[in-house]
C-alpha positions as CSV (number, residue, x, y, z in Angstrom):
1,M,26.1,-119.4,34.5
2,K,22.4,-120.8,34.0
3,C,22.8,-120.6,30.1
4,T,25.9,-123.0,30.3
5,I,24.0,-125.5,32.8
6,I,20.9,-125.3,30.5
7,V,22.9,-125.9,27.4
8,F,25.1,-128.7,28.7
9,L,21.9,-130.4,30.2
10,F,19.9,-130.2,27.1
11,L,22.6,-131.7,24.9
12,A,23.7,-134.2,27.4
13,I,20.1,-135.4,28.2
14,F,18.7,-135.2,24.5
15,Q,21.9,-135.6,22.4
16,P,20.3,-134.2,19.7
17,F,21.6,-133.4,15.8
18,G,24.0,-136.2,15.8
19,L,25.5,-135.7,19.0
20,D,24.8,-139.5,19.9
21,R,27.7,-140.2,17.5
22,I,30.2,-138.4,19.7
23,E,32.5,-141.3,21.1
24,N,35.2,-139.7,23.4
25,N,34.4,-137.4,26.1
26,T,31.1,-136.5,25.3
27,F,30.2,-134.7,28.4
28,L,33.5,-132.4,28.0
29,Y,32.5,-131.9,24.4
30,F,28.8,-130.9,25.3
31,A,30.2,-128.6,27.9
32,G,32.2,-126.5,25.2
33,Y,28.9,-125.6,23.8
34,G,27.6,-124.2,27.1
35,L,30.9,-122.4,27.5
36,I,30.5,-120.6,24.2
37,T,27.1,-120.0,25.2
38,T,28.3,-118.4,28.4
39,L,31.2,-116.3,27.1
40,I,29.0,-114.9,24.3
41,I,26.4,-113.6,26.7
42,L,29.1,-112.2,29.0
43,V,30.5,-110.4,26.3
44,N,27.1,-109.0,25.4
45,V,26.4,-107.8,29.0
46,F,29.5,-106.5,29.9
47,I,31.2,-104.9,26.7
48,V,28.5,-104.5,24.0
49,M,25.5,-103.4,26.4
50,N,28.1,-101.1,28.0
51,L,29.3,-99.6,24.8
52,F,25.9,-98.9,23.4
53,K,24.3,-97.6,26.4
54,N,21.6,-95.7,24.2
55,F,20.7,-98.8,22.5
56,F,20.0,-100.5,25.3
57,S,18.4,-98.2,27.5
58,V,15.5,-98.8,29.5
59,E,13.4,-96.0,28.4
60,N,14.1,-97.0,24.4
61,W,13.4,-100.6,25.1
62,T,11.0,-102.4,22.9
63,V,10.1,-106.0,21.9
64,G,11.4,-105.6,18.4
65,K,14.8,-104.6,19.9
66,S,14.6,-107.6,22.4
67,F,14.0,-109.8,19.1
68,F,16.7,-108.0,17.2
69,H,19.0,-108.6,20.2
70,S,18.5,-112.4,20.8
71,S,18.7,-112.8,16.9
72,I,22.0,-111.2,16.9
73,I,23.3,-112.9,20.3
74,T,22.0,-116.5,18.3
75,I,23.9,-115.6,15.5
76,F,27.2,-115.2,17.2
77,I,26.7,-118.3,19.4
78,A,25.8,-120.1,16.2
79,F,28.9,-119.1,14.7
80,F,31.2,-119.8,17.4
81,N,29.4,-123.4,17.8
82,W,30.0,-124.0,14.4
83,L,33.8,-123.3,14.7
84,Y,33.8,-125.3,17.8
85,F,32.3,-128.0,15.9
86,I,34.4,-128.0,12.6
87,T,37.4,-127.9,15.0
88,F,36.8,-130.7,17.6
89,D,34.7,-132.9,16.0
90,K,36.3,-135.4,14.4
91,T,34.6,-138.4,15.1
92,S,30.9,-138.4,14.3
93,N,31.8,-137.7,10.4
94,L,28.9,-135.1,10.4
95,D,29.2,-132.1,7.9
96,F,27.1,-129.2,9.2
97,S,26.9,-126.1,7.5
98,F,27.0,-122.8,9.2
99,L,23.5,-122.2,8.2
100,Y,22.6,-125.6,9.7
101,F,24.2,-124.5,12.8
102,I,22.3,-121.7,13.1
103,L,18.6,-123.4,12.8
104,L,20.4,-125.5,15.7
105,T,21.1,-122.8,17.6
106,I,17.9,-121.5,17.4
107,A,16.0,-124.7,18.1
108,V,18.1,-125.3,21.4
109,G,17.9,-121.4,22.1
110,I,14.5,-120.2,21.3
111,F,12.8,-121.3,24.6
112,P,15.2,-119.1,26.9
113,S,14.9,-116.2,24.3
114,M,11.1,-116.1,24.9
115,F,11.3,-117.0,28.6
116,S,13.7,-114.0,29.0
117,I,11.7,-111.7,26.8
118,F,8.3,-112.6,28.5
119,F,10.1,-112.1,32.1
120,L,11.8,-108.9,31.0
121,Y,8.4,-107.4,30.1
122,R,6.4,-108.8,33.0
123,Q,8.7,-106.5,35.4
């Protein structure tokens, strides 16, 4: 839930990457990106991490695995954000590629990912 709020607030306040061109229902549109982020993380936590318990075991966890895991999540979020964009953005006249959406997702998600890794290893 925190991810949804962070993504929504970031997009609503700063309106980066041409989002200021969205004309209708901007807050609802921004909430969609937050919802996508939350769903990807929930699927990861409740399904993927349970299917691959050995990979995610605390005893074998490393900074490298954290980075890899964050990168995979970022790619999935970027993919579904891109699908959301090409499906629902009909007013901004922007044409972003999937690669561009990966870069956008990294730009938005780098700080929460770094803080998560930092706090994980402080414990």
